[in-house]
C-alpha positions in Angstrom: 160.8 -9.6 -142.8 162.2 -13.0 -141.6 162.3 -11.5 -137.9 158.6 -10.6 -138.2 157.5 -13.8 -139.7 159.5 -15.6 -136.6 157.6 -13.5 -134.1 154.2 -14.2 -135.8 155.2 -18.0 -135.7 156.2 -18.1 -132.1 153.0 -16.2 -131.1 150.9 -18.9 -132.9 152.5 -21.7 -131.1 152.4 -20.0 -127.8 148.6 -19.2 -128.1 147.9 -23.1 -129.2 150.1 -24.2 -126.3 148.4 -22.2 -123.9 144.8 -23.2 -125.1 146.0 -27.0 -125.0 146.7 -26.5 -121.3 143.4 -24.9 -120.5 141.7 -27.7 -122.1 143.4 -30.5 -120.2 142.7 -28.6 -116.8 139.1 -28.3 -117.6 139.0 -32.1 -118.5 140.7 -32.9 -115.1 138.0 -31.0 -113.3 135.2 -33.0 -114.6 136.5 -36.1 -113.5 134.8 -36.4 -110.2 133.3 -39.9 -110.4 135.4 -42.7 -109.3 134.8 -46.5 -109.9 134.4 -48.0 -106.5 133.6 -51.6 -107.2 132.6 -54.2 -109.8 131.2 -57.6 -110.2 130.0 -60.2 -112.8 126.1 -61.0 -112.4 124.2 -64.2 -113.4 121.3 -64.2 -115.7 118.7 -64.7 -112.8 117.3 -63.0 -109.9 119.9 -62.8 -107.3 121.7 -60.4 -104.9 125.2 -59.5 -104.8 127.7 -57.6 -102.5 130.5 -55.5 -103.6 133.1 -54.5 -100.6 134.1 -50.9 -101.1 137.8 -50.8 -100.8 138.4 -47.0 -100.6 139.2 -44.5 -98.0 137.0 -42.0 -99.7 133.7 -40.5 -98.5 130.9 -40.5 -101.1 127.6 -38.7 -101.2 126.1 -40.5 -104.3 126.6 -43.6 -106.3 125.5 -44.8 -109.6 125.4 -48.2 -111.3 127.1 -48.8 -114.8 126.2 -52.1 -116.5 127.8 -54.0 -119.5 126.5 -57.0 -121.2 122.9 -57.2 -120.3 120.3 -54.9 -118.8 119.7 -55.1 -115.3 116.6 -54.2 -112.9 118.1 -53.2 -109.6 115.3 -54.2 -107.0 116.7 -53.2 -103.7 120.0 -51.7 -102.6 121.3 -51.8 -99.3 124.4 -49.4 -98.0 126.7 -50.2 -95.2 128.5 -47.4 -94.1 131.8 -47.9 -92.1 130.4 -46.6 -89.0 128.1 -49.5 -89.0 125.2 -47.5 -89.9 123.0 -48.7 -92.9 120.4 -47.5 -95.3 118.1 -49.4 -97.7 116.5 -48.1 -101.1 113.6 -50.1 -102.1 113.2 -48.2 -105.7 113.3 -50.4 -108.7 115.6 -48.9 -111.2 116.2 -50.4 -114.7 119.5 -49.7 -116.1 119.6 -50.7 -120.0 122.9 -51.7 -121.6 125.5 -50.3 -122.1 124.3 -47.5 -119.7 124.2 -46.1 -116.2 121.5 -45.5 -113.6 120.3 -42.5 -112.3 122.2 -40.8 -109.5 121.5 -42.3 -106.2 122.0 -39.9 -103.3 123.3 -41.4 -100.2 121.9 -40.1 -97.0 124.9 -40.4 -95.0 127.5 -39.1 -97.3 129.8 -37.9 -94.7 130.8 -41.5 -93.9 133.1 -44.0 -95.7 131.2 -46.8 -97.5 132.1 -50.4 -96.3 129.8 -52.5 -98.6 126.9 -52.2 -101.0 124.5 -55.2 -101.4 121.9 -55.2 -104.2 119.2 -57.3 -105.3 118.8 -57.4 -109.2 117.0 -59.5 -111.9 118.7 -59.4 -115.6 118.1 -60.8 -118.9 120.5 -62.8 -121.0 121.3 -61.4 -124.5 124.0 -64.3 -125.2 123.5 -67.1 -122.8 127.5 -67.7 -122.7 128.3 -64.1 -121.2 127.6 -62.8 -117.7 126.6 -59.4 -116.8 128.9 -56.9 -115.7 127.9 -54.3 -113.0 130.1 -51.3 -111.7 129.3 -48.9 -109.2 130.8 -45.5 -109.1 130.7 -43.0 -106.4 131.1 -39.0 -106.1 132.5 -37.3 -103.0 130.3 -34.7 -101.4 132.4 -31.7 -102.7 132.3 -32.7 -106.3 128.5 -33.6 -106.3 127.0 -31.9 -109.3 
């Protein structure tokens, strides 16, 4: 009887261990966005540039904001190969939150810099807004 209980206990432990491994694998597969830059922004209309220090290639980007909502007015993407593209679409990013996914036309090249024009509203005059740019590589775009 003890042997039967021991075998059943081992089967239960083995089943739970196997399920835990599968969950961890699924979590890693979903981590396809990478933070590629960040900056603090003033509470006024302004522009800022983020130099991308990554050797990866990206097919799309998104903005994540903390501390205050940000209205993105214009974005200029400069690629490593000196090409560039400009997006003139106004995008409101509420706090805390993220923008819609912005597809890049030249996702096969590495990014060098992203320059963006913005306006923002102060929630607390003592704080600055915080903007992060996240990128996704061409193979992981979903």
